[in-house]
TIZAVEX-827712 format. One record per atom (N, C-alpha, C, O): z, y, x; residue in one letter; residue number from 1. Coordinates in steps of 0.2 Angstrom, whole numbers, plus 2048, in hexadecimal, padded with zeros to 3 digits. Example, Ala and Ser with C-alpha at 12.3 -4.5 7.8 and 13.67 -1.06 7.14 Angstrom:
! residues 2
827 7E4 842 A 1;
827 7EA 83E A 1;
827 7F0 842 A 1;
82A 7EF 847 A 1;
823 7F5 840 S 2;
824 7FB 844 S 2;
827 800 840 S 2;
828 806 843 S 2;
! end
This chain:
! residues 166
FDB 94B C81 X 1;
FDB 946 C84 X 1;
FD6 940 C86 X 1;
FD5 93D C8B X 1;
FD3 93E C7E X 2;
FCE 93B C7E X 2;
FC8 93D C84 X 2;
FC5 939 C88 X 2;
FC8 943 C83 X 3;
FC2 947 C88 X 3;
FC2 946 C8E X 3;
FBD 945 C92 X 3;
FCC 947 C8F X 4;
FCA 947 C97 X 4;
FCC 93F C99 X 4;
FCB 93D C9F X 4;
FCD 93B C95 X 5;
FCA 933 C98 X 5;
FC4 933 C99 X 5;
FC2 930 C9E X 5;
FBF 936 C95 X 6;
FB8 935 C94 X 6;
FB4 939 C9A X 6;
FAF 937 C9C X 6;
FB7 93F C9D X 7;
FB6 942 CA1 X 7;
FB8 93E CA9 X 7;
FB5 93F CAE X 7;
FBD 93C CA8 X 8;
FC0 937 CAE X 8;
FBB 931 CAF X 8;
FB9 92F CB4 X 8;
FB9 930 CAA X 9;
FB5 928 CAC X 9;
FAD 92A CAE X 9;
FA8 927 CB0 X 9;
FAD 930 CAC X 10;
FA6 933 CAE X 10;
FA5 935 CB5 X 10;
FA0 934 CB9 X 10;
FAB 937 CB7 X 11;
FAD 937 CBF X 11;
FAE 931 CC4 X 11;
FAC 931 CCA X 11;
FB1 92D CC0 X 12;
FB2 929 CC4 X 12;
FAC 925 CC5 X 12;
FAA 922 CCA X 12;
FA8 925 CBD X 13;
FA1 921 CBF X 13;
F9B 923 CC3 X 13;
F97 920 CC5 X 13;
F9C 92C CC3 X 14;
F98 92F CC9 X 14;
F98 92C CCF X 14;
F93 92B CD3 X 14;
FA1 92C CD1 X 15;
FA1 92B CD8 X 15;
F9E 924 CDA X 15;
F9D 923 CE0 X 15;
F9E 920 CD5 X 16;
F9E 919 CD7 X 16;
F96 919 CD8 X 16;
F94 915 CDC X 16;
F91 91E CD4 X 17;
F8B 91C CD5 X 17;
F87 920 CDB X 17;
F82 91F CDE X 17;
F8C 926 CDC X 18;
F8A 92B CE6 X 18;
F8D 924 CEA X 18;
F8B 923 CEF X 18;
F92 921 CE8 X 19;
F94 91E CEE X 19;
F8E 915 CF0 X 19;
F90 911 CF4 X 19;
F8A 915 CEC X 20;
F86 910 CEB X 20;
F7F 912 CF0 X 20;
F7C 90F CF4 X 20;
F7E 918 CEC X 21;
F79 91C CED X 21;
F79 91C CF7 X 21;
F74 91B CFA X 21;
F7F 91E CF9 X 22;
F80 921 CFF X 22;
F81 919 D04 X 22;
F82 91A D0A X 22;
F81 913 D01 X 23;
F82 90E D04 X 23;
F7B 90C D07 X 23;
F76 90C D04 X 23;
F7C 90A D0F X 24;
F78 909 D15 X 24;
F77 902 D14 X 24;
F7C 8FF D12 X 24;
F71 900 D18 X 25;
F71 8F9 D1B X 25;
F6D 8F9 D22 X 25;
F67 8FB D22 X 25;
F71 8F6 D28 X 26;
F6F 8F7 D2F X 26;
F6C 8F1 D30 X 26;
F6D 8EC D2D X 26;
F67 8F1 D34 X 27;
F64 8ED D3A X 27;
F63 8EF D42 X 27;
F62 8F5 D43 X 27;
F64 8EA D47 X 28;
F64 8EC D4B X 28;
F5F 8E7 D4F X 28;
F5C 8E1 D4E X 28;
F5E 8EB D55 X 29;
F59 8E7 D5B X 29;
F5A 8E8 D60 X 29;
F5E 8EC D61 X 29;
F58 8E3 D66 X 30;
F59 8E5 D6D X 30;
F53 8E3 D6F X 30;
F50 8DF D6C X 30;
F51 8E8 D74 X 31;
F4B 8E8 D78 X 31;
F4C 8EA D7F X 31;
F51 8EC D81 X 31;
F47 8E8 D84 X 32;
F48 8E8 D89 X 32;
F42 8EE D8C X 32;
F3C 8ED D8C X 32;
F44 8F3 D90 X 33;
F40 8F8 D93 X 33;
F40 8F8 D9A X 33;
F45 8F7 D9E X 33;
F39 8FA D9C X 34;
F39 8F9 DA3 X 34;
F34 8FF DA6 X 34;
F30 902 DA1 X 34;
F33 902 DAC X 35;
F2F 906 DAD X 35;
F2C 901 DB5 X 35;
F31 8FF DB8 X 35;
F27 901 DB7 X 36;
F23 8FE DBB X 36;
F21 902 DBF X 36;
F1F 907 DBC X 36;
F1F 904 DC8 X 37;
F1D 908 DCA X 37;
F16 909 DCA X 37;
F12 905 DCA X 37;
F13 911 DCA X 38;
F0F 913 DC6 X 38;
F0A 918 DCB X 38;
F0B 91E DCD X 38;
F05 913 DCE X 39;
F01 919 DD5 X 39;
EFB 919 DD0 X 39;
EF8 914 DCF X 39;
EF9 920 DCE X 40;
EF2 922 DCC X 40;
EF1 926 DCF X 40;
EF5 92A DD0 X 40;
EE9 927 DD2 X 41;
EE4 92D DD5 X 41;
EDF 92B DD0 X 41;
EDD 926 DCE X 41;
EDC 933 DCF X 42;
ED6 933 DCC X 42;
ED3 939 DD0 X 42;
ED6 93C DD5 X 42;
ECC 93A DCE X 43;
EC9 93F DD1 X 43;
EC5 941 DCB X 43;
EC5 93D DC6 X 43;
EC1 947 DCA X 44;
EBD 94B DC6 X 44;
EB6 94A DC7 X 44;
EB3 94C DC2 X 44;
EB4 947 DCB X 45;
EAB 945 DCD X 45;
EAB 944 DD4 X 45;
EAE 942 DD8 X 45;
EA3 948 DD4 X 46;
EA0 946 DDB X 46;
EA0 94E DDE X 46;
EA0 952 DDA X 46;
EA1 94F DE4 X 47;
E9E 956 DE5 X 47;
E96 957 DE6 X 47;
E92 952 DE4 X 47;
E95 95D DE7 X 48;
E8E 95D DE6 X 48;
E8B 95D DED X 48;
E8F 95E DF2 X 48;
E84 95C DED X 49;
E81 95A DF4 X 49;
E84 95E DFA X 49;
E84 964 DF9 X 49;
E86 95D DFF X 50;
E87 961 E06 X 50;
E82 95F E0B X 50;
E81 95A E0F X 50;
E7D 966 E0B X 51;
E77 967 E10 X 51;
E78 96D E15 X 51;
E78 973 E13 X 51;
E79 96A E1B X 52;
E78 96F E1E X 52;
E71 974 E21 X 52;
E6D 971 E25 X 52;
E72 978 E20 X 53;
E6A 97C E20 X 53;
E68 982 E25 X 53;
E63 984 E26 X 53;
E6E 983 E29 X 54;
E6C 989 E2D X 54;
E71 989 E33 X 54;
E76 984 E33 X 54;
E71 98C E37 X 55;
E74 98D E3D X 55;
E75 994 E42 X 55;
E73 999 E3F X 55;
E77 995 E46 X 56;
E76 99C E4B X 56;
E73 999 E50 X 56;
E74 994 E53 X 56;
E6F 99D E51 X 57;
E6B 99E E57 X 57;
E6E 99D E5E X 57;
E70 9A2 E61 X 57;
E6E 997 E61 X 58;
E73 997 E67 X 58;
E79 993 E69 X 58;
E7C 992 E6E X 58;
E7A 98F E62 X 59;
E80 98E E60 X 59;
E7E 987 E5E X 59;
E7A 986 E5A X 59;
E81 980 E60 X 60;
E7F 979 E60 X 60;
E82 978 E59 X 60;
E7E 976 E55 X 60;
E89 979 E56 X 61;
E8B 979 E4F X 61;
E87 97D E49 X 61;
E88 983 E48 X 61;
E84 97A E47 X 62;
E80 97C E3F X 62;
E87 97E E3A X 62;
E8D 97C E3A X 62;
E83 982 E36 X 63;
E88 986 E30 X 63;
E8B 981 E2B X 63;
E87 97F E27 X 63;
E92 97F E2B X 64;
E94 97A E27 X 64;
E94 97D E20 X 64;
E93 983 E20 X 64;
E94 97A E1B X 65;
E93 979 E13 X 65;
E98 975 E10 X 65;
E9A 96F E11 X 65;
E9C 97A E0D X 66;
EA2 977 E09 X 66;
EA0 975 E01 X 66;
E9B 977 DFE X 66;
EA4 972 DFE X 67;
EA5 970 DF8 X 67;
EAC 96F DF5 X 67;
EAF 96A DF7 X 67;
EB0 973 DEF X 68;
EB5 972 DEF X 68;
EB5 970 DE6 X 68;
EBB 971 DE4 X 68;
EB0 96E DE2 X 69;
EB1 96E DDC X 69;
EB3 968 DDA X 69;
EB2 967 DD4 X 69;
EB6 962 DDE X 70;
EBA 95E DDA X 70;
EC0 95F DDA X 70;
EC2 964 DDE X 70;
EC5 95A DD7 X 71;
ECB 95B DD8 X 71;
ECF 950 DD7 X 71;
ECD 94A DD7 X 71;
ED4 953 DD8 X 72;
ED8 94C DD8 X 72;
EDE 94C DD4 X 72;
EE0 952 DD4 X 72;
EE0 948 DD1 X 73;
EE7 949 DCD X 73;
EEA 940 DD0 X 73;
EE7 93B DD2 X 73;
EF0 941 DCF X 74;
EF3 93C DD1 X 74;
EFA 93C DCE X 74;
EFD 941 DCD X 74;
EFC 936 DCC X 75;
F04 933 DC9 X 75;
F06 92D DCC X 75;
F03 928 DCE X 75;
F0E 930 DCD X 76;
F11 929 DD0 X 76;
F19 92B DCF X 76;
F1B 931 DCE X 76;
F1C 925 DCE X 77;
F24 926 DCC X 77;
F27 921 DD1 X 77;
F2B 91E DCF X 77;
F25 920 DD8 X 78;
F29 91D DDD X 78;
F2F 921 DE0 X 78;
F2F 927 DE2 X 78;
F35 91C DE1 X 79;
F3B 921 DE3 X 79;
F38 926 DE9 X 79;
F36 92C DEA X 79;
F37 922 DEC X 80;
F35 927 DF3 X 80;
F2F 92E DF2 X 80;
F2E 933 DEE X 80;
F2B 92B DF8 X 81;
F25 930 DF6 X 81;
F1E 92C DF9 X 81;
F1F 928 DFD X 81;
F19 92D DF9 X 82;
F14 929 DF8 X 82;
F0F 92D DFC X 82;
F12 931 DFE X 82;
F08 92D DFD X 83;
F04 930 E04 X 83;
EFE 930 DFF X 83;
EFE 92D DFA X 83;
EF8 933 E02 X 84;
EF0 931 DFE X 84;
EEC 931 E05 X 84;
EEC 935 E0A X 84;
EEA 92C E06 X 85;
EE6 92D E0C X 85;
EDF 92C E0B X 85;
EDE 92A E05 X 85;
ED9 92E E0F X 86;
ED4 92F E0D X 86;
ECE 92A E13 X 86;
ECF 92A E19 X 86;
ECA 928 E11 X 87;
EC4 925 E17 X 87;
EBE 926 E15 X 87;
EBD 929 E0F X 87;
EB9 924 E18 X 88;
EB2 925 E16 X 88;
EB0 91C E16 X 88;
EB4 918 E19 X 88;
EAA 91A E11 X 89;
EA8 912 E12 X 89;
EA5 911 E18 X 89;
EA4 90B E19 X 89;
EA4 917 E1D X 90;
EA0 916 E22 X 90;
EA2 91C E27 X 90;
EA2 922 E25 X 90;
EA2 91A E2D X 91;
EA3 921 E31 X 91;
E9C 924 E33 X 91;
E98 921 E35 X 91;
E9D 92A E32 X 92;
E97 930 E33 X 92;
E95 92D E38 X 92;
E97 928 E3A X 92;
E8E 92F E3D X 93;
E8B 92F E44 X 93;
E8E 933 E48 X 93;
E90 938 E44 X 93;
E8F 935 E50 X 94;
E91 93A E52 X 94;
E8C 940 E51 X 94;
E86 940 E50 X 94;
E91 946 E51 X 95;
E8D 94D E50 X 95;
E8F 950 E4A X 95;
E8F 955 E48 X 95;
E8F 949 E46 X 96;
E91 94D E3E X 96;
E99 94B E3C X 96;
E9C 947 E3D X 96;
E9A 952 E37 X 97;
E9F 952 E36 X 97;
EA1 953 E30 X 97;
E9E 957 E2D X 97;
EA8 94E E2C X 98;
EA8 950 E23 X 98;
EAF 94F E24 X 98;
EB3 94B E26 X 98;
EB1 957 E22 X 99;
EB8 959 E22 X 99;
EBB 959 E1A X 99;
EB8 959 E15 X 99;
EC1 958 E1A X 100;
EC3 957 E13 X 100;
ECA 95C E13 X 100;
ECC 95D E18 X 100;
ECD 95D E0E X 101;
ED4 961 E0D X 101;
ED5 961 E04 X 101;
ED1 964 E00 X 101;
EDB 95E E04 X 102;
EDE 95C DFD X 102;
EE3 960 DFC X 102;
EE8 95F E00 X 102;
EE3 964 DF6 X 103;
EE9 968 DF6 X 103;
EEE 966 DF2 X 103;
EEC 961 DEF X 103;
EF5 967 DF1 X 104;
EFA 965 DED X 104;
EFE 967 DEA X 104;
EFD 96D DEB X 104;
F03 968 DE8 X 105;
F07 96A DE3 X 105;
F0F 965 DE4 X 105;
F14 967 DE2 X 105;
F0D 95E DE6 X 106;
F14 958 DE6 X 106;
F14 958 DED X 106;
F19 957 DF0 X 106;
F0E 959 DF1 X 107;
F10 954 DF8 X 107;
F0E 95A DFC X 107;
F0D 960 DF9 X 107;
F0E 958 E03 X 108;
F0B 95B E08 X 108;
F04 95A E0C X 108;
F02 957 E11 X 108;
F02 95F E09 X 109;
EF8 95F E0C X 109;
EFA 95F E14 X 109;
EFF 961 E17 X 109;
EF3 95A E18 X 110;
EF3 95C E1E X 110;
EED 960 E1F X 110;
EED 962 E24 X 110;
EE9 963 E1A X 111;
EE7 968 E1D X 111;
EE0 967 E1D X 111;
EDE 965 E18 X 111;
EDC 968 E21 X 112;
ED4 965 E21 X 112;
ED3 961 E26 X 112;
ED3 963 E2C X 112;
ED3 95C E25 X 113;
ED2 953 E29 X 113;
ECB 953 E2A X 113;
EC8 956 E26 X 113;
EC9 950 E2F X 114;
EC3 94F E32 X 114;
EC5 947 E31 X 114;
EC9 944 E34 X 114;
EBF 943 E2A X 115;
EBF 93D E28 X 115;
EB9 93A E2B X 115;
EB7 934 E2A X 115;
EB3 93E E31 X 116;
EAE 93C E30 X 116;
EAF 935 E34 X 116;
EA9 932 E34 X 116;
EB4 932 E38 X 117;
EB4 92D E3B X 117;
EB7 927 E39 X 117;
EB8 922 E3C X 117;
EBA 929 E32 X 118;
EBE 922 E2F X 118;
EB9 91F E2B X 118;
EB4 921 E28 X 118;
EBC 919 E2B X 119;
EBA 912 E27 X 119;
EBF 910 E22 X 119;
EC4 913 E21 X 119;
EBE 90C E1F X 120;
EC4 908 E1A X 120;
ECA 904 E1C X 120;
ECF 903 E19 X 120;
EC8 904 E25 X 121;
ECD 901 E29 X 121;
ED1 907 E2D X 121;
ED6 906 E31 X 121;
ECF 90E E2A X 122;
ED2 912 E2F X 122;
ED3 91A E2B X 122;
ED2 91F E2E X 122;
ED5 917 E25 X 123;
ED8 91F E21 X 123;
EDD 923 E25 X 123;
EE2 921 E28 X 123;
EDC 92B E22 X 124;
EDF 930 E25 X 124;
EE4 931 E20 X 124;
EE3 930 E1A X 124;
EEA 934 E23 X 125;
EF0 937 E1C X 125;
EEC 93E E1C X 125;
EEB 942 E21 X 125;
EEA 940 E13 X 126;
EE9 948 E12 X 126;
EEE 94A E10 X 126;
EF1 94F E13 X 126;
EF2 946 E0A X 127;
EF8 94B E08 X 127;
F00 944 E09 X 127;
F00 93E E07 X 127;
F02 946 E0B X 128;
F0A 943 E0B X 128;
F10 945 E09 X 128;
F10 94B E08 X 128;
F13 942 E08 X 129;
F1B 944 E07 X 129;
F1B 947 DFD X 129;
F1F 94A DFB X 129;
F15 942 DFB X 130;
F14 945 DF3 X 130;
F1B 941 DEE X 130;
F1D 93B DEE X 130;
F1D 946 DEB X 131;
F23 943 DE8 X 131;
F21 941 DE0 X 131;
F1C 941 DDD X 131;
F28 93F DDF X 132;
F26 93B DD7 X 132;
F24 940 DD1 X 132;
F26 946 DD1 X 132;
F1F 93D DCE X 133;
F1C 943 DCB X 133;
F16 941 DC8 X 133;
F14 93C DC9 X 133;
F12 948 DC5 X 134;
F0A 947 DC6 X 134;
F09 94E DC8 X 134;
F0C 953 DC7 X 134;
F02 94E DCD X 135;
F01 953 DD1 X 135;
EF7 953 DCC X 135;
EF2 94F DCE X 135;
EF8 957 DC8 X 136;
EF1 958 DC5 X 136;
EEC 95C DC9 X 136;
EED 95F DCE X 136;
EE6 95C DC6 X 137;
EDF 960 DC8 X 137;
EE2 964 DD0 X 137;
EE2 96A DD0 X 137;
EE2 961 DD4 X 138;
EE3 965 DDC X 138;
EDA 965 DE0 X 138;
ED7 960 DE1 X 138;
ED9 96A DE3 X 139;
ED4 96A DE5 X 139;
ED4 964 DEA X 139;
ED8 960 DEB X 139;
ECB 964 DEC X 140;
ECC 95E DF1 X 140;
EC3 964 DF2 X 140;
EBF 965 DEE X 140;
EC5 966 DFC X 141;
EBF 96A DFE X 141;
EBA 964 E03 X 141;
EBD 960 E07 X 141;
EB6 965 E03 X 142;
EB1 961 E0A X 142;
EAE 966 E0C X 142;
EAD 96B E09 X 142;
EAD 965 E13 X 143;
EA8 969 E16 X 143;
EA4 964 E1C X 143;
EA6 960 E20 X 143;
E9F 965 E1B X 144;
E9A 962 E20 X 144;
E97 965 E23 X 144;
E92 968 E22 X 144;
E98 963 E29 X 145;
E95 968 E31 X 145;
E8F 962 E35 X 145;
E8E 95C E34 X 145;
E8C 966 E37 X 146;
E88 961 E3E X 146;
E86 965 E43 X 146;
E86 96B E43 X 146;
E85 962 E49 X 147;
E83 964 E4F X 147;
E7B 965 E50 X 147;
E78 960 E4F X 147;
E79 969 E52 X 148;
E71 969 E52 X 148;
E6E 964 E55 X 148;
E69 961 E53 X 148;
E73 961 E5C X 149;
E71 95B E60 X 149;
E71 956 E5E X 149;
E6E 952 E62 X 149;
E74 955 E56 X 150;
E75 94F E54 X 150;
E6F 94C E50 X 150;
E6E 946 E4E X 150;
E6B 952 E4F X 151;
E64 952 E4C X 151;
E64 952 E44 X 151;
E69 954 E41 X 151;
E5E 94F E41 X 152;
E5F 94F E39 X 152;
E63 94A E37 X 152;
E64 945 E3B X 152;
E64 94B E30 X 153;
E69 946 E2C X 153;
E64 944 E26 X 153;
E65 947 E21 X 153;
E5F 941 E26 X 154;
E5D 93E E1D X 154;
E63 93F E19 X 154;
E69 93F E1B X 154;
E62 93F E14 X 155;
E68 93E E0D X 155;
E6C 937 E0D X 155;
E69 931 E0D X 155;
E72 938 E0E X 156;
E75 933 E10 X 156;
E7E 933 E0C X 156;
E83 936 E0C X 156;
E7C 92E E09 X 157;
E83 92E E03 X 157;
E88 929 E07 X 157;
E87 925 E0B X 157;
E8F 92D E05 X 158;
E95 92B E07 X 158;
E9A 929 E03 X 158;
E9B 92F E01 X 158;
E9C 926 E01 X 159;
EA2 926 DFD X 159;
EA9 926 E02 X 159;
EAA 923 E07 X 159;
EAC 92B DFF X 160;
EB4 92D E00 X 160;
EB8 928 DFC X 160;
EB8 928 DF5 X 160;
EBD 925 DFF X 161;
EC3 921 DFB X 161;
EC9 925 DFE X 161;
ECB 925 E04 X 161;
ECC 929 DF8 X 162;
ED4 929 DF9 X 162;
ED6 927 DF4 X 162;
ED5 929 DEE X 162;
EDA 922 DF8 X 163;
EE2 91E DF7 X 163;
EE9 921 DF6 X 163;
EEC 924 DFB X 163;
EEC 922 DF1 X 164;
EF5 921 DF1 X 164;
EF8 91C DF1 X 164;
EFA 918 DED X 164;
EFA 91C DF7 X 165;
EFF 917 DF8 X 165;
F06 91B DFD X 165;
F06 921 DFE X 165;
F0B 915 DFE X 166;
F12 917 DFF X 166;
F12 915 E07 X 166;
F17 916 E0A X 166;
! end
C-alpha cells in the first residue's frame, strides 16, 4: 500500500511538471499592410553601332542594318493593363529610318514600329495590353536604314526612351 501511494504521488508530481512545461505565453501585434502601384522598366544595356555600309545598284534604299543584342524587362501590378511607348530625344532627318520591335510575353507587340520621327512629345506604342506581372528579358530589335538620296550621316547618337504607362 505504501508503495502504491509513493507511485501515485510520483505520477501526480510528474503530471504537474509536464503541464507546467507545456504552458505558453503569447503576445499579439497588429500591423498594416499595403501594396502600392508598381511600374518598373529596365533595359540590359545599349545596342551596338548601326552603320549602313552598302546598297544595291539602282536602288535608292541602302541595305538596312539590325541589332537585337539588348533586352528589356518590366514589372507592373496595376489592376488593368499598361503599355510601353518609345520615342527618340530628337527626330531623325528625312531619308533616315530607325525602326524597333519589342517582344512581349504579357502584352501585344506592335511589331516593327518606325520611330524615326518621334520626339519626347510624340511617343508611339510599341507594346500594348500588358497584363499584371513580370515580363523579363524580352528582345529589342533595332533596324536602321537610309536612302542614298539623303546623303551620308556622320556618327550621331540618339537616345531611345521606353516608357511604361497606363
